[in-house]
C-alpha positions in Angstrom: 17.0 -16.4 13.7 13.6 -15.1 12.5 14.0 -12.0 14.6 17.4 -11.3 13.0 16.0 -11.7 9.5 13.1 -9.3 10.4 15.5 -6.8 11.9 17.9 -6.7 8.9 15.1 -6.8 6.3 13.2 -4.1 8.0 16.3 -1.9 8.4 17.4 -2.2 4.8 13.9 -1.8 3.5 13.4 1.3 5.5 16.6 2.8 4.0 15.9 1.9 0.4 14.4 5.4 -0.5 17.7 6.8 0.8 20.0 4.3 -0.9 18.7 5.0 -4.4 18.8 8.8 -4.9 22.6 9.3 -5.3 22.8 6.5 -7.8 19.9 8.0 -9.8 21.6 11.4 -9.6 24.7 10.0 -11.2 22.6 8.4 -14.0 20.8 11.7 -14.6 24.2 13.4 -15.0 25.1 16.9 -16.1 23.2 20.1 -15.8 23.9 23.3 -13.9 26.2 22.9 -10.9 24.4 23.9 -7.6 27.3 26.2 -6.7 27.2 27.9 -10.1 31.0 27.6 -10.3 31.5 29.7 -7.2 34.6 29.3 -5.0 35.3 29.8 -1.4 38.8 30.2 -0.1 40.1 29.4 -3.6 38.2 26.1 -3.9 34.9 25.3 -5.5 32.0 25.3 -2.9 30.7 21.9 -4.1 32.0 21.2 -7.6 30.5 20.1 -10.9 29.4 16.8 -9.5 26.5 18.3 -7.6 23.8 19.5 -10.0 20.3 20.7 -9.7 19.2 18.1 -12.2 20.9 15.3 -10.3 19.4 16.5 -7.0 15.9 16.7 -8.5 16.1 13.3 -10.3 17.7 11.6 -7.2 15.0 12.9 -4.9 12.2 12.0 -7.3 13.7 8.5 -7.7 13.8 8.0 -4.0 10.2 9.1 -3.6 9.0 6.9 -6.5 10.8 4.0 -4.9 9.0 4.6 -1.6 5.6 4.7 -3.4 6.5 1.4 -5.1 7.6 -0.2 -1.9 4.4 0.9 -0.2 2.5 -1.0 -3.0 4.4 -4.2 -2.4 5.2 -4.1 1.3 2.4 -6.4 2.4 2.9 -9.1 -0.2 6.7 -9.1 0.0 6.5 -9.1 3.8 4.1 -12.0 3.8 6.3 -13.9 1.3 9.4 -13.4 3.4 7.6 -13.7 6.7 8.5 -10.2 8.1 6.6 -7.0 8.8 8.0 -4.3 6.4 7.5 -0.6 7.0 5.6 1.7 4.6 6.5 5.3 3.9 4.2 8.2 4.6 4.8 11.0 2.0 6.8 13.2 4.3 9.0 10.3 5.4 9.6 9.4 1.7 10.6 13.0 1.0 12.8 13.2 4.1 14.7 10.1 3.2 15.2 10.9 -0.5 15.9 14.6 -0.3 17.9 14.1 3.0 20.1 11.6 1.3 20.9 14.1 -1.5 21.5 16.9 1.0 23.8 14.7 3.1 25.9 14.0 0.0 25.9 17.6 -0.9 27.1 18.5 2.6 29.8 15.9 2.3 31.0 17.5 -0.9 31.2 20.8 0.9 33.3 19.2 3.7 35.5 17.5 1.1 36.2 20.7 -0.8 37.0 22.6 2.4 39.5 19.8 3.4 41.2 20.1 0.0 39.9 16.9 -1.5 39.0 16.9 -5.2 35.9 15.4 -6.7 36.1 11.6 -6.5 38.7 11.6 -3.8 38.1 9.2 -1.0 37.1 10.3 2.5 36.5 7.1 4.5 33.5 7.2 6.8 32.1 10.4 5.4 31.7 8.8 1.9 29.7 5.9 3.3 27.5 7.6 5.9 26.9 11.2 4.7 23.6 10.3 2.9 22.4 8.2 5.9 22.8 11.1 8.3 21.1 13.5 5.9 18.3 11.1 5.3 17.6 10.3 8.9 17.9 13.9 10.0 15.5 15.2 7.4 13.1 12.3 7.9 13.1 13.0 11.6 12.3 16.7 10.9 9.5 16.0 8.5 8.0 12.8 9.9 9.3 12.5 13.5 6.8 9.9 14.8 7.4 7.6 11.8 11.2 8.0 12.0 11.4 7.2 15.7 9.0 4.2 15.4 10.8 2.8 12.3 14.4 3.4 13.1 14.8 1.7 16.5 18.2 1.6 18.0 18.6 -2.0 16.7 17.6 -1.0 13.1 20.0 2.0 13.3 22.8 -0.3 14.3 22.1 -2.5 11.3 22.0 0.5 9.0 25.3 1.9 10.4 27.1 -1.5 10.0 25.5 -2.6 6.7 25.6 0.7 4.8 29.4 1.1 4.6 29.7 -2.6 3.5 27.0 -2.2 0.8 28.5 1.1 -0.3 32.0 -0.4 -0.7 30.7 -3.5 -2.5 28.5 -1.6 -4.9 31.2 0.9 -5.7 33.8 -1.8 -6.4 31.3 -3.5 -8.7 30.5 -0.2 -10.5 34.3 0.3 -10.9 34.8 -3.2 -12.3 32.1 -2.8 -14.9 33.4 0.6 -15.9 30.6 2.8 -14.5 32.8 4.6 -12.0 36.4 5.9 -12.3 37.3 5.1 -8.7 36.4 2.0 -6.6 35.2 4.1 -3.7 
């Protein structure tokens, strides 16, 4: 049981800098759209929901969280009885910016498939930022990423993330922060 707790805690802790950016971007809200209003094939390239301000704020929030987690990893890990990972600067940048880029890429795919902003796209909606975060973290901090995201931790992330995503979106919808429960 202790091994399972360490596995789940380590996997979720390692993903926290990727879990926070998109939420922070929504809170930052507004600003100039990344696509500048451009269209492709009669559809917006990304849409008004992807802004430079949101991308910058989201990335900075993820990096700031990684710095904060580094400061408390040892005492929290000792209190819980698990070994928690810390984040080198390039890993923090990769997770945070990668999460934002993954979400931006998903918006591009959604627009190409004819889905409007806010429309559901099961699977893509829950894992786009995970793929972006892990790919950019791997590119910027390969040794850290491969050591931190073992196959077991990746399995936890791939199972837990969609469940957490759906649960947090339903809560946000119920309290009036989101217009859709997905």
